[in-house]
C-alpha positions as CSV (number, residue, x, y, z in Angstrom):
1,M,27.8,-0.9,69.5
2,A,29.1,-0.5,65.9
3,G,26.6,-2.2,63.6
4,E,24.0,-2.4,66.3
5,K,20.6,-1.5,64.9
6,G,18.7,1.4,66.3
7,P,15.0,1.3,67.2
8,T,12.9,-0.5,64.6
9,K,9.6,1.3,65.3
10,R,9.5,5.0,64.1
11,S,6.5,7.2,63.7
12,A,6.0,10.9,63.0
13,M,4.9,13.0,66.0
14,D,3.0,16.2,65.3
15,I,3.3,19.3,67.4
16,K,0.0,18.7,69.2
17,R,1.1,15.3,70.4
18,L,4.5,16.6,71.5
19,A,2.8,19.5,73.4
20,S,0.5,17.0,75.1
21,L,3.4,14.8,76.2
22,I,5.3,17.8,77.6
23,Q,2.3,19.1,79.5
24,R,1.6,15.7,81.1
25,G,5.2,15.6,82.3
26,T,5.2,11.9,82.9
27,G,9.0,11.7,82.7
28,R,8.9,9.3,79.7
29,L,9.6,11.9,77.1
30,L,13.1,13.0,76.1
31,V,13.3,15.8,73.6
32,I,16.5,15.9,71.6
33,D,17.4,19.3,70.2
34,S,19.9,18.7,67.3
35,R,20.5,22.4,66.5
36,T,23.8,24.1,67.2
37,F,24.8,24.9,70.8
38,S,24.2,28.6,70.2
39,E,20.7,28.1,68.7
40,Y,19.9,25.8,71.7
41,N,21.1,28.4,74.2
42,A,19.0,31.1,72.5
43,S,15.8,29.1,73.1
44,H,14.8,25.5,73.6
45,V,12.0,23.2,75.0
46,Q,12.5,23.0,78.7
47,G,14.2,19.7,79.6
48,A,15.5,19.1,76.1
49,V,18.9,17.7,75.6
50,N,21.2,19.3,73.1
51,V,23.0,16.8,70.9
52,C,24.5,18.7,68.0
53,C,25.8,16.3,65.4
54,S,26.9,16.4,61.8
55,K,24.6,15.9,58.8
56,L,26.4,12.6,58.2
57,V,25.6,11.3,61.7
58,K,21.9,12.5,61.3
59,R,21.7,10.6,58.0
60,R,23.2,7.5,59.6
61,L,20.6,7.8,62.4
62,Q,17.8,8.0,59.9
63,Q,19.2,4.9,58.1
64,D,19.5,2.9,61.4
65,K,23.2,2.7,61.0
66,V,23.6,4.3,64.4
67,S,21.1,4.1,67.3
68,V,19.8,6.9,69.4
69,T,21.3,5.2,72.4
70,E,24.8,5.3,70.8
71,L,24.3,9.0,69.9
72,L,23.3,9.9,73.5
73,Q,25.8,7.8,75.4
74,P,28.7,10.3,75.2
75,N,26.4,13.0,76.6
76,G,26.3,11.3,80.0
77,K,23.4,13.5,81.1
78,V,20.6,11.2,80.0
79,K,19.0,8.5,82.1
80,P,18.5,5.0,80.5
81,L,16.3,5.2,77.5
82,A,14.4,1.9,77.7
83,G,10.6,2.6,77.4
84,R,11.1,6.4,76.9
85,E,9.6,8.2,74.0
86,L,12.1,10.4,72.1
87,G,11.1,13.5,70.3
88,T,13.2,15.4,67.8
89,C,12.3,18.3,65.6
90,R,11.4,15.8,62.8
91,R,11.0,12.4,64.3
92,A,9.9,10.5,67.4
93,V,11.1,7.0,68.2
94,R,10.7,4.5,71.0
95,C,13.8,2.8,72.4
């Protein structure tokens, strides 16, 4: 796990693409909400998973020093990620 590289293919996802994927409801999309727990509880995308982490962890994720899979493993609520598209407020990546 430590030192394991994250997904190598990253691309920006605009709001229209995210909305389209959510409307289709194929089950392949996992929206990660990285806001605080209270912000998430106030409002969030239906089906999103709240993974609140420090700025350091977010930076390590962007630098591929930690993978999305490693970030989500402790959560325990997420099905295997292989082949799923992940959407965050700033990025989308494929696992």
